[in-house]
C-alpha positions, 0 to 999 in steps of 0.5 A: 251561574248568573254574574252581574254585568260588572263581573262579566266585564271584569272577566273580559278584562282579565282574559285580555290582559292576564295576568293583570293587577287590580289597578289595571282592571280599575283603569280599564273599566274606569271604576274605583278599586274600592268598588271592584273589591267585592266583585274581585273577592267573589270571582276569586272565591268561586274559582273563576279568577285566581289571584297571585301576589305580585302577579295579578289576576288570571282567568281560571274558568267557571269551576264552581260546582252548581250545587254549591252556588245554588245552595249557598248564594241563593240562601235567604238572609233570614237563615244567617241574620243576627239580632240588631243592637238598637239605641235611641236617637236621644242617647248620648255619644258617650253612651253609644261608644260604651254600648258599641265596645261593650257588645263588640259590634261595628255599628248601632242602629238608631231608632225614634220614640216609635221604634222606627229606624232613623239612623246608623252609627258606625265605629268611624262616626263615633271615633270622629265624634269622640274627638270633640268635647261634651260627648256626654251631653251631645245626642247621637242624632248629631253624628249619625247617618240619616235616612235616606242614606241608609241601605237596608235589606229584607230577610227574603233577600238572597245572600248574593243580593245582600253581599252585592249591597255591602260591597257596592256601598262599602258598609260593614252591615245592613239593617234588616227591615220588615217587609210590611214596616220598612222602618222597623228593624228586625235583624242585621247582616254583617260582612263577617257573618256573610263571609263566615257562612260562605266559607263554612259552605265551601268547606262542607262542599269540599269535604263531601266531594 
């Protein structure tokens, strides 16, 4: 199994200090707990670490089945991506809020007249914007996160690569863009979609043992 350098360091700390809390791991590596959260979740999920309430993390060993790892985490994003929800940059904040809750999504991708990705709107962005006046007239371009601060992926990326981006940058979704047109959005992948797929594969592997 190919683990990242940070994940290897986490395992080393757990082996040395187990049982050890997430806070202690964070202190030892001088990395924020928010940054470590995705790695700890991954290492626990695949069975390398065990998390016990009020006790902490302990090292179990690399018990994950190679077939499960290879099949699941090398799966291309194209197999689990879902359609994006797009909105134009001149749409009002009011319309964006309505769209977001109508379709029950966590983010909207903002495009210009050429259908190019120019921004991302999260629930937090729109919640903050809703506290101000004139949201019926204010365009979303005022409150959106703009490029180059937008993290994207392509459909040929693996689930592991996309999951690492989601965890590292603490975002709920990634726009999937065309390899030949890096500003054209062709889909999206969310934390919940990715986690659902991993859980389904884990259950299938367990049933077929």
